[in-house]
DOROZA-130089 format. One record per residue (C-alpha): residue in one letter; y, z, x. Coordinates in steps of 0.25 Angstrom, whole numbers, padded with zeros to 4 digits, always signed. Layout:
REM DOROZA-130089
aYZX;...
This chain:
REM DOROZA-130089
m+0441-0263+0446;i+0436-0251+0434;n+0426-0241+0436;y+0420-0231+0425;y+0416-0220+0431;e+0409-0208+0421;g+0416-0198+0427;t+0430-0192+0430;v+0444-0197+0437;f+0441-0185+0446;n+0428-0191+0451;t+0432-0205+0454;p+0436-0211+0470;a+0450-0215+0463;k+0462-0210+0469;t+0470-0210+0457;i+0465-0202+0444;v+0469-0201+0432;n+0474-0191+0423;t+0477-0191+0407;v+0490-0184+0403;n+0500-0180+0393;c+0514-0182+0394;v+0517-0166+0391;g+0512-0161+0403;v+0498-0155+0398;m+0486-0157+0405;g+0477-0148+0397;a+0463-0156+0392;g+0454-0167+0397;i+0456-0173+0411;a+0469-0169+0410;l+0467-0155+0412;e+0457-0156+0424;f+0468-0164+0429;k+0478-0152+0428;l+0468-0143+0435;r+0463-0152+0446;f+0477-0155+0449;p+0488-0145+0446;e+0499-0150+0453;m+0497-0164+0446;y+0498-0158+0434;k+0512-0151+0438;d+0516-0164+0441;y+0512-0168+0428;k+0518-0157+0421;d+0530-0159+0428;k+0533-0173+0423;c+0529-0173+0408;n+0540-0161+0409;k+0549-0173+0413;n+0544-0182+0404;l+0539-0189+0414;v+0526-0192+0410;r+0524-0202+0401;i+0514-0211+0392;g+0512-0226+0399;r+0516-0219+0414;p+0504-0215+0421;y+0508-0208+0434;i+0502-0203+0447;y+0501-0190+0452;s+0496-0190+0468;h+0489-0177+0469;s+0486-0181+0483;d+0486-0195+0493;d+0471-0195+0487;l+0471-0193+0473;w+0482-0198+0463;i+0483-0194+0448;l+0488-0203+0437;n+0493-0195+0426;f+0491-0204+0414;p+0497-0201+0401;t+0489-0204+0389;k+0495-0194+0378;k+0511-0190+0376;h+0506-0174+0372;w+0493-0169+0375;r+0490-0164+0361;n+0491-0180+0356;k+0481-0190+0359;s+0482-0203+0368;e+0486-0217+0362;i+0480-0229+0367;e+0494-0234+0369;w+0497-0223+0379;i+0486-0228+0387;e+0488-0242+0388;a+0502-0239+0392;g+0499-0230+0404;l+0486-0239+0409;k+0497-0251+0409;y+0508-0243+0416;f+0496-0240+0426;s+0491-0254+0429;k+0506-0260+0431;n+0509-0247+0440;h+0498-0245+0449;s+0499-0253+0459;k+0513-0244+0462;v+0506-0235+0471;e+0494-0235+0480;m+0483-0233+0468;k+0469-0238+0471;s+0460-0230+0462;v+0460-0223+0449;a+0453-0214+0439;f+0455-0216+0424;p+0450-0207+0415;k+0447-0213+0402;l+0461-0211+0396;g+0466-0204+0383;t+0451-0204+0378;n+0447-0188+0380;n+0460-0181+0373;g+0467-0192+0372;g+0458-0197+0361;l+0458-0212+0362;d+0446-0221+0362;w+0440-0223+0376;e+0437-0237+0374;l+0449-0241+0370;v+0455-0234+0382;k+0444-0239+0393;d+0449-0255+0388;l+0464-0251+0391;m+0460-0246+0403;e+0451-0258+0407;k+0462-0268+0403;y+0472-0261+0412;l+0465-0256+0423;s+0454-0266+0427;n+0464-0275+0433;l+0469-0267+0443;d+0468-0266+0457;l+0463-0252+0457;d+0450-0246+0456;i+0449-0239+0442;y+0439-0227+0439;i+0439-0225+0422;c+0433-0211+0421;l+0425-0209+0410;n+0422-0194+0413;e+0407-0195+0406;k+0400-0188+0418;n+0391-0176+0413;e+0390-0169+0426;a+0401-0166+0434;e+0406-0175+0448;g+0415-0171+0461;i+0424-0156+0459;e+0419-0154+0445;k+0406-0152+0448;k+0408-0142+0461;m+0418-0134+0449;l+0406-0134+0440;d+0396-0130+0450;l+0405-0118+0453;v+0406-0116+0439;n+0391-0115+0436;k+0388-0106+0447;a+0399-0096+0443;d+0394-0084+0435;r+0403-0074+0426;e+0409-0067+0438;h+0415-0078+0446;l+0420-0084+0433;i+0427-0071+0430;k+0430-0065+0443;e+0435-0081+0450;v+0439-0090+0441;g+0444-0079+0431;i+0440-0082+0418;n+0435-0071+0408;a+0422-0065+0406;k+0418-0074+0393;q+0424-0085+0400;a+0416-0085+0411;k+0402-0083+0402;i+0406-0095+0395;i+0404-0104+0407;v+0394-0097+0413;n+0387-0099+0399;k+0390-0114+0400;q+0384-0116+0415;p+0381-0126+0419;v+0393-0134+0415;q+0393-0149+0416;r+0410-0152+0418;f+0421-0143+0420;w+0430-0148+0409;q+0418-0141+0399;i+0423-0129+0403;n+0435-0130+0395;n+0429-0134+0382;f+0419-0121+0383;n+0423-0111+0371;g+0431-0099+0378;i+0437-0104+0389;g+0451-0107+0388;k+0460-0117+0396;k+0465-0109+0405;s+0451-0104+0409;y+0446-0118+0410;e+0458-0120+0421;k+0455-0110+0428;l+0442-0113+0429;f+0443-0126+0432;r+0454-0123+0444;y+0445-0112+0451;y+0434-0123+0452;y+0440-0134+0453;q+0447-0127+0468;l+0433-0122+0471;a+0426-0132+0471;k+0439-0139+0478;g+0433-0130+0490;k+0446-0121+0487;k+0446-0106+0489;i+0448-0098+0477;t+0460-0090+0485;d+0467-0106+0486;v+0463-0108+0473;s+0473-0096+0467;l+0483-0099+0478;n+0486-0113+0479;d+0479-0123+0468;y+0477-0114+0454;n+0485-0120+0443;w+0497-0107+0443;s+0505-0110+0431;i+0494-0101+0422;n+0493-0091+0435;r+0508-0089+0438;i+0509-0088+0422;g+0500-0076+0422;l+0506-0069+0434;v+0520-0070+0427;i+0514-0065+0413;n+0508-0052+0422;a+0520-0050+0429;k+0528-0050+0416;k+0518-0041+0411;e+0516-0032+0423;f+0533-0031+0424;n+0534-0027+0409;n+0523-0018+0410;n+0530-0010+0420;a+0543-0010+0414;l+0539-0004+0402;k+0530+0006+0410;f+0544+0010+0416;l+0551+0008+0403;d+0543+0017+0396;k+0542+0028+0406;h+0557+0026+0412;y+0565+0025+0399;f+0557+0024+0384;s+0554+0039+0379;n+0541+0034+0371;r+0533+0022+0368;l+0539+0019+0356;q+0552+0017+0363;s+0546+0009+0372;q+0538-0002+0363;e+0552-0003+0356;k+0559-0008+0369;q+0548-0016+0373;k+0555-0028+0368;e+0568-0025+0374;i+0562-0021+0388;h+0552-0035+0387;s+0563-0043+0384;l+0572-0038+0395;i+0559-0039+0403;e+0558-0054+0401;d+0571-0057+0405;i+0565-0054+0421;w+0556-0065+0416;e+0565-0075+0411;d+0572-0076+0428;e+0570-0089+0434;k+0565-0085+0447;v+0556-0077+0437;n+0548-0088+0432;q+0548-0096+0444;w+0536-0087+0447;l+0528-0097+0437;r+0530-0107+0448;l+0526-0098+0458;k+0510-0096+0466;a+0514-0081+0463;d+0502-0072+0466;a+0496-0061+0458;n+0500-0052+0468;y+0513-0053+0465;l+0511-0045+0450;n+0509-0033+0459;i+0522-0034+0465;i+0531-0039+0452;v+0535-0026+0447;d+0540-0016+0459;r+0534-0004+0454;n+0544+0004+0463;l+0555-0001+0453;v+0551+0010+0442;p+0557+0024+0445;d+0546+0035+0447;d+0556+0045+0440;d+0557+0047+0425;r+0570+0049+0423;d+0575+0041+0412;l+0582+0029+0415;s+0592+0019+0406;k+0593+0007+0401;s+0599+0003+0414;d+0590+0010+0424;i+0579+0001+0414;f+0586-0013+0415;q+0589-0010+0432;y+0573-0008+0433;l+0570-0023+0426;e+0581-0029+0433;i+0577-0023+0447;s+0563-0027+0442;s+0567-0041+0437;e+0573-0043+0451;k+0561-0037+0459;i+0552-0048+0453;k+0560-0059+0454;e+0562-0055+0470;i+0547-0055+0470;i+0545-0068+0462;s+0557-0075+0473;n+0548-0073+0483;l+0535-0077+0479;p+0531-0090+0487;d+0534-0103+0483;q+0523-0112+0478;
């Protein structure tokens, strides 16, 4: 039986909710972005499947988030840049109608497939959805997302956002002063996704806002968010970049002090030295840091300053290479001792 619902798939009684995806591992807009931010582990699984060419048009698949919630990733595009094709929607619906009984599925909530960023006409898609879903022995919810007001956890998130002042947004959420001013000036915000459309709020800032308030609305402490539930990819990359900068700066300061006779000579040699330093970061063990839940405190010990000699004697190239080599081993040792995920 089909039930039409004015809200989103996230607020129905359905135990399976449908996410529209492409086949190249990107969830960057629309409902897919919200799924990515709500369910980061699902996104990692989806991206891995895309890398293995396992996500295909006409083959929706289930991701089991928990015993009480499944996510049905429904490919509506081949590439995120392109529009959807009505034939692709039909292929997926046909596959779903024939295979849903292979699992113990009782209720499913669908969005309007391929009609937002996919660009398809809703009336055509609606006819297909009714054709393939109306006779199934399932409770089907077709979600129109036409409510002006938020509900469920989104409402809780907006209650928090609309109470936030500039200081909170800057210090606690981590956006800049200009962005905080934009949000405060737009209060009260009616739907959370509208923030993504504000001029001056970039994608990364929107994702930061969403994750922060999503976890807060779920009743989790922000310390829990930062240690367990945050999407670590951006943070980890940032930590590595900062660590590289710190290491590079320390190495160059060391070289300036102990090897180069003047600043000009130092600048002339920087490319050579940077190339040498980069070799350290090509090491597979070092790059594994991108997959670890690293804490910012590790930045304080990533370069052992005790390795830098205190005397002012002139050092040979071999001395400098030895310093960089020892520093490299120190970095590898520290990273190898970081806790696994």
